[in-house]
MIGU-659524 format. One record per residue (C-alpha): x, y, z; residue number from 1; residue in one letter. Coordinates in nm, 4 decimals, padded with zeros to 6 digits, m for minus. Layout:
+----------+----------+----------+-----+------+
!        X !        Y !        Z !  nr ! rest !
+----------+----------+----------+-----+------+
!        X !        Y !        Z ! NUM !    A !
...
+----------+----------+----------+-----+------+
END
This chain:
+----------+----------+----------+-----+------+
!        X !        Y !        Z !  nr ! rest !
+----------+----------+----------+-----+------+
! m01.4142 ! m00.2512 ! m02.9646 !   1 !    X !
! m01.5391 !  00.0981 ! m03.0456 !   2 !    X !
! m01.8577 ! m00.0423 ! m03.1966 !   3 !    X !
! m01.9136 ! m00.2571 ! m02.8880 !   4 !    X !
! m01.8640 !  00.0474 ! m02.6636 !   5 !    X !
! m02.1248 !  00.2407 ! m02.8627 !   6 !    X !
! m02.3693 ! m00.0491 ! m02.8497 !   7 !    X !
! m02.3256 ! m00.0732 ! m02.4718 !   8 !    X !
! m02.3574 !  00.3073 ! m02.4404 !   9 !    X !
! m02.0353 !  00.3303 ! m02.2402 !  10 !    X !
! m01.9130 !  00.6702 ! m02.1271 !  11 !    X !
! m01.5613 !  00.7923 ! m02.2102 !  12 !    X !
! m01.3936 !  00.6371 ! m01.9052 !  13 !    X !
! m01.5621 !  00.3002 ! m01.9555 !  14 !    X !
! m01.4785 !  00.3100 ! m02.3276 !  15 !    X !
! m01.1128 !  00.3777 ! m02.2483 !  16 !    X !
! m01.1075 !  00.0909 ! m01.9970 !  17 !    X !
! m01.2530 ! m00.1475 ! m02.2565 !  18 !    X !
! m00.9840 ! m00.0477 ! m02.5059 !  19 !    X !
! m00.7156 ! m00.1110 ! m02.2427 !  20 !    X !
! m00.8526 ! m00.4593 ! m02.1800 !  21 !    X !
! m00.8579 ! m00.5367 ! m02.5507 !  22 !    X !
! m00.5016 ! m00.4109 ! m02.5946 !  23 !    X !
! m00.3813 ! m00.6266 ! m02.3069 !  24 !    X !
! m00.5529 ! m00.9348 ! m02.4479 !  25 !    X !
! m00.3748 ! m00.8794 ! m02.7795 !  26 !    X !
! m00.0341 ! m00.8910 ! m02.6123 !  27 !    X !
! m00.1150 ! m01.1478 ! m02.3444 !  28 !    X !
!  00.1876 ! m01.3077 ! m02.1781 !  29 !    X !
!  00.1561 ! m01.6282 ! m01.9714 !  30 !    X !
!  00.3858 ! m01.5054 ! m01.6931 !  31 !    X !
!  00.2431 ! m01.2385 ! m01.4610 !  32 !    X !
!  00.4578 ! m00.9263 ! m01.4361 !  33 !    X !
!  00.6489 ! m00.8702 ! m01.1108 !  34 !    X !
!  00.5074 ! m00.6144 ! m00.8682 !  35 !    X !
!  00.6390 ! m00.2613 ! m00.9213 !  36 !    X !
!  00.9116 ! m00.1240 ! m00.6979 !  37 !    X !
!  00.8055 !  00.0211 ! m00.3625 !  38 !    X !
!  01.1058 !  00.2546 ! m00.3617 !  39 !    X !
!  01.0235 !  00.6238 ! m00.3307 !  40 !    X !
!  01.2858 !  00.8633 ! m00.4632 !  41 !    X !
!  01.4594 !  01.0755 ! m00.1980 !  42 !    X !
!  01.3535 !  01.4047 ! m00.3564 !  43 !    X !
!  00.9883 !  01.2950 ! m00.3304 !  44 !    X !
!  01.0291 !  01.2370 !  00.0426 !  45 !    X !
!  01.1747 !  01.5876 !  00.0670 !  46 !    X !
!  00.8807 !  01.7215 ! m00.1341 !  47 !    X !
!  00.6352 !  01.5649 !  00.1112 !  48 !    X !
!  00.8157 !  01.7323 !  00.4004 !  49 !    X !
!  00.8121 !  02.0741 !  00.2333 !  50 !    X !
!  00.4346 !  02.0438 !  00.1814 !  51 !    X !
!  00.3674 !  02.0582 !  00.5556 !  52 !    X !
!  00.1325 !  02.1379 !  00.7193 !  53 !    X !
! m00.0679 !  02.0031 !  00.4259 !  54 !    X !
! m00.1113 !  01.6256 !  00.4645 !  55 !    X !
!  00.0502 !  01.4411 !  00.1738 !  56 !    X !
!  00.1697 !  01.0926 !  00.0839 !  57 !    X !
!  00.2885 !  00.8677 ! m00.1976 !  58 !    X !
!  00.0819 !  00.5590 ! m00.2808 !  59 !    X !
!  00.1366 !  00.2699 ! m00.5193 !  60 !    X !
! m00.0996 !  00.1701 ! m00.7998 !  61 !    X !
! m00.2621 ! m00.0771 ! m00.5560 !  62 !    X !
! m00.2954 !  00.1961 ! m00.2892 !  63 !    X !
! m00.0082 !  00.0880 ! m00.0633 !  64 !    X !
!  00.1136 !  00.3813 !  00.1446 !  65 !    X !
!  00.4818 !  00.4148 !  00.0477 !  66 !    X !
!  00.5853 !  00.7495 !  00.1993 !  67 !    X !
!  00.4170 !  01.0333 !  00.3863 !  68 !    X !
!  00.4624 !  01.3490 !  00.5858 !  69 !    X !
!  00.3338 !  01.3546 !  00.9470 !  70 !    X !
! m00.0151 !  01.4813 !  00.8640 !  71 !    X !
! m00.0482 !  01.2438 !  00.5696 !  72 !    X !
! m00.0298 !  00.9460 !  00.8030 !  73 !    X !
! m00.2069 !  01.0972 !  01.1038 !  74 !    X !
! m00.5064 !  01.2063 !  00.8927 !  75 !    X !
! m00.6070 !  00.8383 !  00.8626 !  76 !    X !
! m00.6708 !  00.7820 !  01.2318 !  77 !    X !
! m00.5280 !  00.4537 !  01.3569 !  78 !    X !
! m00.3372 !  00.3689 !  01.0388 !  79 !    X !
! m00.0032 !  00.4272 !  01.2166 !  80 !    X !
! m00.0883 !  00.1356 !  01.4473 !  81 !    X !
! m00.0497 ! m00.1072 !  01.1563 !  82 !    X !
!  00.2927 ! m00.2392 !  01.0458 !  83 !    X !
!  00.4416 ! m00.0338 !  00.7623 !  84 !    X !
!  00.3918 ! m00.2982 !  00.4931 !  85 !    X !
!  00.0236 ! m00.3424 !  00.5837 !  86 !    X !
! m00.0576 !  00.0264 !  00.5383 !  87 !    X !
! m00.2838 !  00.0336 !  00.2354 !  88 !    X !
! m00.5697 !  00.2817 !  00.1907 !  89 !    X !
! m00.8110 !  00.0249 !  00.0466 !  90 !    X !
! m00.7326 ! m00.2150 !  00.3313 !  91 !    X !
! m00.7835 !  00.0714 !  00.5770 !  92 !    X !
! m01.1233 !  00.1702 !  00.4358 !  93 !    X !
! m01.2650 ! m00.1822 !  00.4545 !  94 !    X !
! m01.0847 ! m00.3435 !  00.7474 !  95 !    X !
! m00.9800 ! m00.0768 !  00.9976 !  96 !    X !
! m01.2429 ! m00.0260 !  01.2711 !  97 !    X !
! m01.1852 !  00.3533 !  01.2713 !  98 !    X !
! m01.2577 !  00.4085 !  00.9005 !  99 !    X !
! m01.6385 !  00.4220 !  00.9162 ! 100 !    X !
! m01.6277 !  00.6746 !  01.2013 ! 101 !    X !
! m01.3607 !  00.8839 !  01.0312 ! 102 !    X !
! m01.5474 !  00.9345 !  00.7026 ! 103 !    X !
! m01.9106 !  01.0526 !  00.7062 ! 104 !    X !
! m01.9226 !  00.9699 !  00.3320 ! 105 !    X !
! m01.7658 !  00.6257 !  00.3853 ! 106 !    X !
! m02.0007 !  00.4483 !  00.1427 ! 107 !    X !
! m01.9155 !  00.6824 ! m00.1442 ! 108 !    X !
! m01.5441 !  00.6482 ! m00.0710 ! 109 !    X !
! m01.5448 !  00.2689 ! m00.0744 ! 110 !    X !
! m01.7413 !  00.2568 ! m00.3997 ! 111 !    X !
! m01.4872 !  00.4878 ! m00.5627 ! 112 !    X !
! m01.2027 !  00.2840 ! m00.4149 ! 113 !    X !
! m01.3331 ! m00.0448 ! m00.5563 ! 114 !    X !
! m01.3967 !  00.1112 ! m00.8967 ! 115 !    X !
! m01.0385 !  00.2352 ! m00.9067 ! 116 !    X !
! m00.8987 ! m00.1053 ! m00.8088 ! 117 !    X !
! m01.1223 ! m00.2778 ! m01.0648 ! 118 !    X !
! m01.0017 ! m00.0451 ! m01.3412 ! 119 !    X !
! m00.6348 ! m00.0840 ! m01.2486 ! 120 !    X !
! m00.6549 ! m00.4596 ! m01.2003 ! 121 !    X !
! m00.8330 ! m00.4969 ! m01.5339 ! 122 !    X !
! m00.5135 ! m00.4028 ! m01.7176 ! 123 !    X !
! m00.2908 ! m00.6127 ! m01.4869 ! 124 !    X !
! m00.5187 ! m00.8925 ! m01.3624 ! 125 !    X !
! m00.2371 ! m01.1328 ! m01.2715 ! 126 !    X !
! m00.0077 ! m00.8795 ! m01.1030 ! 127 !    X !
!  00.0615 ! m01.0019 ! m00.7470 ! 128 !    X !
!  00.0153 ! m00.6600 ! m00.5842 ! 129 !    X !
! m00.3461 ! m00.6607 ! m00.7052 ! 130 !    X !
! m00.4271 ! m01.0305 ! m00.6649 ! 131 !    X !
! m00.2967 ! m01.0422 ! m00.3068 ! 132 !    X !
! m00.4872 ! m00.7314 ! m00.1984 ! 133 !    X !
! m00.8120 ! m00.8195 ! m00.3739 ! 134 !    X !
! m00.7947 ! m01.1781 ! m00.2451 ! 135 !    X !
! m00.7532 ! m01.0562 !  00.1120 ! 136 !    X !
! m01.0409 ! m00.8083 !  00.0875 ! 137 !    X !
! m01.2722 ! m01.0610 ! m00.0792 ! 138 !    X !
! m01.2043 ! m01.2988 !  00.2084 ! 139 !    X !
! m01.2311 ! m01.0510 !  00.4950 ! 140 !    X !
! m01.4923 ! m00.7989 !  00.3784 ! 141 !    X !
! m01.8333 ! m00.9091 !  00.2465 ! 142 !    X !
! m01.9049 ! m00.5462 !  00.1564 ! 143 !    X !
! m01.5948 ! m00.5310 ! m00.0635 ! 144 !    X !
! m01.6978 ! m00.8598 ! m00.2258 ! 145 !    X !
! m02.0434 ! m00.7253 ! m00.3120 ! 146 !    X !
! m01.8968 ! m00.4074 ! m00.4644 ! 147 !    X !
! m01.6297 ! m00.6018 ! m00.6532 ! 148 !    X !
! m01.8997 ! m00.8032 ! m00.8276 ! 149 !    X !
! m02.0582 ! m00.4841 ! m00.9649 ! 150 !    X !
! m01.7658 ! m00.4394 ! m01.2100 ! 151 !    X !
! m01.7757 ! m00.0606 ! m01.1795 ! 152 !    X !
! m01.4622 !  00.0963 ! m01.3271 ! 153 !    X !
! m01.5495 !  00.4637 ! m01.2873 ! 154 !    X !
! m01.5248 !  00.6222 ! m00.9441 ! 155 !    X !
! m01.7441 !  00.9207 ! m00.8570 ! 156 !    X !
! m01.4828 !  01.1157 ! m00.6655 ! 157 !    X !
! m01.5558 !  01.4480 ! m00.5028 ! 158 !    X !
! m01.2760 !  01.7048 ! m00.4676 ! 159 !    X !
! m01.3464 !  01.7519 ! m00.0961 ! 160 !    X !
! m01.3314 !  01.5004 !  00.1883 ! 161 !    X !
! m01.4709 !  01.5470 !  00.5372 ! 162 !    X !
! m01.2979 !  01.3781 !  00.8321 ! 163 !    X !
! m01.4435 !  01.3292 !  01.1803 ! 164 !    X !
! m01.0967 !  01.3054 !  01.3300 ! 165 !    X !
! m01.0703 !  01.1847 !  01.6914 ! 166 !    X !
! m00.7789 !  01.4203 !  01.7699 ! 167 !    X !
! m00.8642 !  01.7465 !  01.5928 ! 168 !    X !
! m01.2391 !  01.7308 !  01.5326 ! 169 !    X !
! m01.4254 !  01.7692 !  01.2039 ! 170 !    X !
! m01.2394 !  01.9155 !  00.9066 ! 171 !    X !
! m01.3068 !  01.9295 !  00.5328 ! 172 !    X !
! m01.0075 !  01.9267 !  00.2979 ! 173 !    X !
! m00.9685 !  01.9441 ! m00.0788 ! 174 !    X !
! m00.7876 !  01.6441 ! m00.2300 ! 175 !    X !
! m00.5686 !  01.6147 ! m00.5387 ! 176 !    X !
! m00.3926 !  01.3073 ! m00.6800 ! 177 !    X !
! m00.0905 !  01.3500 ! m00.9098 ! 178 !    X !
!  00.0859 !  01.0840 ! m01.1166 ! 179 !    X !
!  00.4625 !  01.0565 ! m01.0596 ! 180 !    X !
!  00.6544 !  01.0409 ! m01.3869 ! 181 !    X !
!  00.8866 !  00.7464 ! m01.4389 ! 182 !    X !
!  00.7088 !  00.5153 ! m01.1943 ! 183 !    X !
!  00.4754 !  00.2194 ! m01.2351 ! 184 !    X !
!  00.1630 !  00.3899 ! m01.1075 ! 185 !    X !
!  00.2916 !  00.5780 ! m00.8035 ! 186 !    X !
!  00.0905 !  00.8887 ! m00.7165 ! 187 !    X !
!  00.1130 !  01.1785 ! m00.4744 ! 188 !    X !
! m00.2011 !  01.2482 ! m00.2752 ! 189 !    X !
! m00.2249 !  01.5923 ! m00.1147 ! 190 !    X !
! m00.4833 !  01.7782 !  00.0946 ! 191 !    X !
! m00.5329 !  02.1556 !  00.1114 ! 192 !    X !
! m00.7712 !  02.4093 !  00.2600 ! 193 !    X !
! m00.8111 !  02.7860 !  00.2846 ! 194 !    X !
! m00.5628 !  02.9549 !  00.5229 ! 195 !    X !
! m00.7326 !  03.1167 !  00.8191 ! 196 !    X !
! m01.0305 !  02.8804 !  00.8134 ! 197 !    X !
! m01.1268 !  02.6487 !  01.0983 ! 198 !    X !
! m01.0348 !  02.3554 !  00.8726 ! 199 !    X !
! m00.6872 !  02.5039 !  00.8293 ! 200 !    X !
! m00.6524 !  02.5457 !  01.2068 ! 201 !    X !
! m00.7439 !  02.1789 !  01.2541 ! 202 !    X !
! m00.4942 !  02.0790 !  00.9847 ! 203 !    X !
! m00.2199 !  02.2804 !  01.1596 ! 204 !    X !
! m00.3051 !  02.1139 !  01.4899 ! 205 !    X !
! m00.2849 !  01.7709 !  01.3285 ! 206 !    X !
!  00.0614 !  01.8495 !  01.1936 ! 207 !    X !
!  00.1836 !  02.0038 !  01.5202 ! 208 !    X !
!  00.0792 !  01.7054 !  01.7320 ! 209 !    X !
!  00.2611 !  01.4569 !  01.5105 ! 210 !    X !
!  00.6319 !  01.3851 !  01.5341 ! 211 !    X !
!  00.8440 !  01.4353 !  01.2207 ! 212 !    X !
!  00.8753 !  01.1415 !  00.9833 ! 213 !    X !
!  01.1712 !  00.9157 !  01.0561 ! 214 !    X !
!  01.3528 !  00.6541 !  00.8471 ! 215 !    X !
!  01.3583 !  00.3134 !  01.0095 ! 216 !    X !
!  01.6734 !  00.0954 !  00.9917 ! 217 !    X !
!  01.5086 ! m00.1129 !  00.7195 ! 218 !    X !
!  01.4829 !  00.1965 !  00.5004 ! 219 !    X !
!  01.1068 !  00.2097 !  00.5451 ! 220 !    X !
!  00.9618 !  00.5380 !  00.6721 ! 221 !    X !
!  00.7792 !  00.5460 !  01.0011 ! 222 !    X !
!  00.6087 !  00.8101 !  01.2101 ! 223 !    X !
!  00.5170 !  00.8301 !  01.5751 ! 224 !    X !
!  00.2548 !  01.0535 !  01.7267 ! 225 !    X !
!  00.2733 !  01.2488 !  02.0495 ! 226 !    X !
!  00.0288 !  01.1368 !  02.3124 ! 227 !    X !
! m00.2344 !  01.4070 !  02.3403 ! 228 !    X !
+----------+----------+----------+-----+------+
END
């Protein structure tokens, strides 16, 4: 595998991905693994709340939105209109009508998104959380289908994201993703910016105009926004 990677002139990330694929093939099991739990530990929900006014959320390995603080949901304009179990950041980027207007760098974001899904799905190709999402996007988004066929596994992420938000205007925030120990791929995504800046003022406004997160009877979190 290492010799093949050198012959193909793969970079470090691509080399690592190739090794993961080879390792999985060596221990191949005919039955696909069950999807990982969607449960978010209570202390993580508390952590999201204490991070306010910084938008933050917990996502699954397939980018399902599992928990959030008010700004973490409201930052993705229109996402709250979808049922809780449909809230997925990849689905939002490709299928929500607000996504292209929200992100000036939409094309770069979707390329990075597909590369991440391709890399993750490569090590768990039969896992239902990946197959269901990818199947839906292949069917509904020709642009996703064209990017999926490129087989990119390395996203070119930038630390900053600019949002043209319909409620608070344009703001640029720094983004960080953190793996959650003891979970099957859950991550915390968090946004920050310099206090006192216009971006910070917009972030505060976004948090202030959003009602606190509530827990629905089903145990799933939900959030409602004030009408501006």
